[in-house]
Structures are given as C-alpha cells and as structure tokens.
C-alpha positions in Angstrom: 4.4 -3.5 -23.5 1.5 -5.0 -25.4 -1.9 -3.7 -24.4 -3.6 -5.7 -21.6 -7.0 -7.0 -22.5 -10.0 -5.6 -20.7 -13.0 -3.5 -21.4 -12.0 0.1 -20.4 -15.6 1.2 -20.0 -16.3 -1.7 -17.7 -13.2 -0.8 -15.7 -14.2 2.8 -15.3 -17.6 1.7 -14.2 -16.1 -0.7 -11.6 -13.8 2.0 -10.3 -16.7 4.3 -9.9 -18.6 1.7 -7.9 -15.7 1.1 -5.6 -15.1 4.8 -5.0 -18.7 5.4 -4.1 -19.0 2.3 -1.9 -15.9 3.4 -0.1 -17.4 6.7 0.9 -20.4 4.9 2.4 -17.9 3.6 5.0 -17.1 5.4 8.2 -13.4 6.0 8.9 -11.4 7.5 11.7 -8.3 9.4 10.9 -6.2 6.2 10.7 -4.7 3.7 8.3 -7.9 2.0 7.0 -9.0 5.4 5.6 -5.4 6.3 4.7 -5.2 3.3 2.4 -8.7 3.7 1.1 -8.2 7.3 0.2 -4.8 6.6 -1.3 -6.7 4.4 -3.8 -9.3 7.1 -4.4 -6.6 9.6 -5.2 -5.0 7.1 -7.6 -8.4 6.6 -9.2 -8.7 10.4 -9.6 -5.3 10.7 -11.2 -6.0 7.9 -13.7 -9.5 8.9 -14.7 -9.4 12.7 -14.2 -12.9 12.4 -12.6 -13.1 15.5 -10.4 -16.0 14.0 -8.4 -13.5 11.7 -6.7 -11.3 14.5 -5.4 -14.3 16.4 -4.2 -15.6 13.5 -2.2 -12.1 13.2 -0.7 -12.0 16.9 0.0 -15.3 16.9 1.8 -14.2 14.1 4.1 -10.9 15.7 4.9 -12.3 19.1 5.4 -14.8 17.8 8.0 -12.0 16.0 9.9 -9.7 19.0 9.8 -12.3 21.1 11.6 -11.4 19.1 14.7 -7.6 19.5 14.1 -5.1 16.7 13.8 -5.4 13.8 16.2 -2.6 12.2 18.1 -0.4 10.7 15.4 1.2 7.3 15.0 3.3 5.7 12.3 0.2 3.9 10.9 -2.0 7.0 11.3 0.1 9.3 9.1 -1.1 7.2 6.1 -3.8 9.8 5.7 -1.0 12.1 4.6 -1.1 10.4 1.2 -4.6 11.9 0.7 -3.5 15.3 2.0 -0.6 15.5 -0.5 -2.8 14.4 -3.4 -5.5 17.0 -2.3 -2.8 19.7 -2.3 -1.6 18.7 -5.7 -5.2 18.8 -7.1 -6.4 22.0 -5.3 -3.3 24.1 -4.3 -5.1 24.6 -0.9 -2.3 25.3 1.6 -4.2 23.7 4.5 -3.6 20.3 3.1 0.1 20.8 2.7 0.3 22.3 6.2 -1.3 19.2 7.7 0.8 16.8 5.6 4.0 18.6 6.6 3.1 18.3 10.3 2.7 14.5 9.8 6.1 14.2 8.1 7.7 16.3 10.9 6.1 14.0 13.5 7.7 11.1 11.8 11.1 12.8 11.8 11.0 14.2 15.2 8.7 12.2 17.4 8.0 8.7 16.1 9.5 5.8 18.1 12.6 4.3 16.4 15.1 1.5 17.1 18.3 0.1 15.6 19.6 2.7 13.1 16.6 4.9 13.1 13.9 2.5 11.9 10.4 3.3 12.8 8.8 1.1 15.5 5.3 0.0 14.3 2.9 2.2 16.2 -0.9 2.5 16.0 -3.5 4.9 17.4 -3.9 2.9 20.5 -2.4 3.0 24.0 -3.4 -0.7 24.5 -1.4 -2.2 21.7 2.3 -1.6 22.0 5.0 -3.3 19.9 8.4 -2.5 21.3 11.2 -2.4 18.7 9.1 -4.2 16.1 9.3 -3.5 12.4 6.2 -4.4 10.4 6.1 -4.4 6.6 3.0 -2.1 6.8 5.3 0.8 7.6 6.7 0.8 4.1 3.3 2.0 2.9 2.1 4.1 5.8 5.2 6.1 6.4 8.1 5.2 4.1 6.3 6.0 0.8 4.7 9.0 2.4 8.0 10.5 3.4 9.4 9.8 -0.1 6.4 11.6 -1.8 6.7 14.6 0.6 10.4 14.8 0.1 10.2 14.6 -3.7 7.4 17.1 -3.9 8.8 19.7 -1.5 12.4 19.2 -2.4 13.0 18.2 1.3 16.1 16.0 1.3 15.6 15.2 5.0 12.2 13.8 4.4 13.3 11.9 1.3 16.4 10.3 2.8 14.5 9.3 5.9 12.0 7.6 3.7 14.8 5.7 1.9 16.2 4.7 5.3 12.9 3.0 6.1 13.0 1.1 2.9 16.5 -0.1 3.4 15.9 -0.9 7.1 12.8 -2.9 6.4 14.4 -4.8 3.6 17.3 -5.7 5.9 15.0 -6.9 8.7 12.2 -8.4 6.6 13.3 -9.8 3.2 14.2 -13.4 3.5 17.5 -14.2 1.9 16.5 -17.7 0.9 13.1 -17.1 -0.6 13.2 -13.3 -1.4 9.7 -13.0 0.1 9.0 -10.4 2.9 8.1 -11.5 6.4 5.3 -9.6 8.2 7.4 -8.5 11.1 10.7 -8.4 13.0 11.1 -8.3 16.8 14.4 -6.6 17.4 14.4 -7.5 21.1 13.9 -11.2 20.5 16.0 -11.1 17.3 13.4 -13.1 15.3 10.6 -12.8 12.8 8.0 -13.9 15.4 5.7 -16.4 13.5 7.9 -16.1 10.4 5.0 -16.1 7.9 5.1 -14.7 4.4 1.7 -12.9 4.4 0.1 -11.8 1.1 -0.9 -8.3 2.1 2.5 -7.7 3.7 4.2 -8.7 0.4 1.7 -6.5 -1.3 2.7 -3.5 0.9 6.4 -4.1 0.1 6.0 -4.7 -3.6 3.6 -1.8 -4.3 5.6 0.7 -2.4 8.9 -0.3 -3.8 7.5 0.0 -7.3 6.1 3.5 -6.4 9.5 4.5 -4.8 11.3 3.7 -8.0 9.2 6.4 -9.8 10.6 8.9 -7.3 14.2 7.9 -6.9 16.7 9.0 -9.5 18.5 6.1 -11.2 21.8 7.7 -10.2 21.0 7.6 -6.5 22.6 4.5 -4.9 19.2 3.6 -3.3 17.7 3.0 -6.7 19.6 -0.2 -7.4 19.0 -1.4 -3.8 15.3 -1.0 -4.0 15.1 -2.3 -7.6 17.0 -5.4 -6.7 14.8 -6.1 -3.7 11.7 -5.7 -5.8 13.1 -7.7 -8.7 13.8 -10.7 -6.6 10.6 -10.5 -4.6 8.4 -10.4 -7.7 10.4 -13.3 -9.3 9.5 -15.4 -6.3 5.8 -14.2 -6.1 4.9 -14.9 -9.7 5.8 -18.5 -9.1 3.3 -18.6 -6.2 0.3 -17.1 -8.1 -2.7 -19.3 -8.1 -4.5 -20.3 -11.3 -7.3 -17.9 -10.2 -4.9 -15.0 -10.7 -4.8 -14.3 -6.9 -2.3 -15.1 -4.2 -3.0 -17.1 -1.0 -3.1 -15.2 2.3 0.0 -17.1 3.2 1.7 -16.8 -0.1 3.6 -20.1 0.1 0.7 -22.2 1.5 -1.9 -23.1 -1.2 -4.1 -24.4 1.6 -4.7 -20.9 2.8 -7.5 -18.8 1.2 -7.0 -16.5 -1.8 -6.8 -12.8 -0.6 -7.7 -9.8 -2.8 -6.0 -6.9 -1.1 -2.6 -8.5 -1.1 -3.1 -9.7 -4.6 -4.0 -6.2 -5.8 -0.8 -4.8 -4.2 1.4 -7.5 -5.8 -0.3 -7.1 -9.2 0.2 -3.3 -9.1 3.9 -3.9 -8.7 4.0 -6.4 -11.5 2.5 -3.7 -13.8 5.6 -1.6 -13.1 7.7 -4.2 -14.9 6.0 -3.8 -18.2 5.7 -6.8 -20.5 7.9 -9.1 -18.3 4.8 -10.1 -16.3 2.1 -9.5 -18.9 0.6 -13.0 -18.5 0.5 -12.8 -14.7 -1.1 -9.4 -14.7 -3.7 -10.5 -17.2 -4.6 -13.4 -14.8 -4.9 -10.9 -11.9 -7.3 -8.7 -13.8 -9.8 -11.5 -14.1 -9.2 -12.7 -10.5 -9.6 -9.3 -8.9 -12.6 -8.2 -11.0 -14.3 -11.4 -10.1 -14.3 -10.3 -6.4 -16.0 -6.9 -6.8 -19.7 -6.8 -6.2 -22.3 -4.8 -8.2 -22.4 -2.2 -5.4 -18.6 -1.8 -5.4 -17.6 -3.9 -2.4 -14.2 -5.7 -2.8 -14.6 -9.2 -1.3 -12.2 -11.8 0.0 -10.2 -9.2 1.9 -8.7 -10.3 5.2 -9.5 -8.3 8.3 -6.9 -6.2 10.1 -4.1 -8.5 10.9 -1.4 -8.3 13.6 1.7 -10.5 13.4 -0.1 -13.6 14.3 1.2 -16.4 16.6 1.5 -19.0 13.9 0.5 -19.7 10.3 -2.9 -21.0 11.3 -3.6 -17.6 12.9 -3.3 -16.0 9.4 -5.4 -18.7 7.9 -8.1 -18.1 10.5 -8.3 -14.3 9.9 -11.8 -13.6 8.6 -12.5 -12.2 5.2 -16.2 -11.6 5.3 -16.4 -7.8 5.7 -15.7 -4.8 3.5 -12.3 -3.2 4.4 -10.9 0.2 3.6 -7.5 -1.3 2.6 -9.3 -3.8 0.2 -11.1 -0.9 -1.5 -7.9 1.3 -1.7 -5.5 -1.4 -2.9 -7.9 -2.5 -5.5 -8.4 1.0 -6.7 -4.6 1.4 -6.9 -4.4 -1.6 -9.1 -7.2 -0.6 -11.4 -5.8 2.9 -11.7 -2.3 1.5 -12.6 -4.0 -0.7 -15.1 -5.5 2.3 -16.9 -2.2 4.2 -16.8 -0.4 1.1 -18.2 -2.6 0.9 -21.3 -2.5 4.6 -21.8 1.3 4.4 -22.0 1.0 1.8 -24.7 -1.4 3.8 -26.9 0.0 7.3 -26.3 
C-alpha cells in the first residue's frame, strides 16, 4: 500500500487534543464512555503514549471502587477498555471485571432467535423486545471476540462469531449490501428500514477488526470477509466529495456525519491500497471537523431506530459526543498504523 499523505506531527497533535478533550467529559459506565475509551486505547496502542493509558486507568479505577453496575448489552462496551488496560498493565482487577462482563453476556443477556442478543441498554424505561441493532456488533460482538482470542476461551469467541453472523443475517440488505439499523423479530421487519451512517460504521469497523482475530482457516473468516467486502463496495460509491458519508448513507440530502464516516474509513484502511483514494478523501474530511480544543464536530446525537428517514435527518449534531471522539481516534490510530506498515 502506498503511503497515505498527511503530516504525522499534525496527526499526533490532533490525537492528543481529542484524547484530552474526551477526558473533560463526564461519562457513566455505559456505551458513550465505552466507545470513547475504545478510541483512547487505540490511540495509546498507535502512539505508545503512556499518558493515555494512565488517564484511562484513573477513570476506571475510580469507577471500580463502586463495583460493577447492573450490566446490559450496550453497557459491556466498557469491557474494551478493561481488556486494553489489562494488556497494558497486567493488573488482574481489569481482567476480572472484563471477564464478569463477558460471562454476563453468555449467561444472562436477553436473546432471541438462535441466540442473538436483544438490544438492551442501562434503562428500565426503554425496552426493545426481540430487536437486533447493529450497535451490538461493536458493543458486545467484538468484545467477546477480543476476550475469547486473548484468553483462549472458545466459548466467548464462538459466541462473538454467532453475533456477527446473526446480525449479518438480520441486517445486511441483499439488494444493496448496506446494513439496516435494526430488525424487529416480532414484527419481522426492519422498522423504518434506513441505512444509517453510524450503523454502517459499527458494522464495517467491527468486521474489519474481527478479521484480525479470526484464523483464515475458520469458516467464519470468509463469511465475515464477504459481508465486509460487499458492504464497502457499496459504501465507497456513496461517499460525498467532502470525504464523509451522509447520516442516511443513500440520501445526499441528509447531513454529513463524522462518527459514522470515521468507522467506515477505518474499515476501508483494512483493505490496503484498494481504497487508497477514498481514505485520502476521508482524512481531509474528518480532520476538517476537529476543533482546536479537540472536539469532534458534526456527530449525530444518540439515535434510536427512528420512525422514518426524516427522523434520522432531524437528529441533532451540535454537541460533543463520546462515540464521535472514540471513533475518530480509532480512525486516526489506524491511519498511523497503516503508514507504519508501509515504512517498516
């Protein structure tokens, strides 16, 4: 793969700004922090900057003093940070907490159909019976794969693969190869049937990361690889001239959205030179939406499966969001790693 064109010193400075701005936010033990800290851990791995892991360690240590909260499928996303902390520090308390989260998924998480996780959040108000949301591929599916691979736990690993295959079956559209946001198993439909940018980002990024963990001789490798291949082939044809994707990816009248674009661009990087031009456009588009103080802009707010397409188009994008910070860090970290592979 030819080297992507950017100023590495500028990139390192931008990563630093995003990390420090992220830790000025206040997170509960839930998915906004889970995705934000996933990005911080990726930034640490790409830069080797120990300050990032110390900031993460301080946050997690304070939360662990109160013990684990009631868990949900979305809430276990903090497990990504716990695993990364253990890998960096060898402190057993992080692995202990992460293992409890993985065991919650295996033993207590609500499921439907052939063992697919029902989308659950840390709330007793919002219940989604027998609904699969693409978010779960990031929050729980990738987490189980990482835990299974690291610990040599085949039960965790195979359950993670089950989530990938189940969500592909329910959510990837056979005609367009794009991913729907959700599936209602009771109603047997995709609800509003919208191809949402961040949802496609969740799917693309996590499939790309899964392929780094699955042996090519495992039957699941080709299943995931084929799904990602076809999805990316569709997505690159929907990229705007700005280098971003619209929040409804097949509707150019909807606003450009950075978190979904960062997830998609991260997956494109995994394909090497095939998508060199599209990634180069994304670099400029994403860097153009980061403020001097490290806030990632044009990030849509928390988004349920909306009633219709207009609902997605009306989701505000004014505020800083943990998932915007985290997904952007994941992209920039992958960018650094990609160029290092070229020059090493």
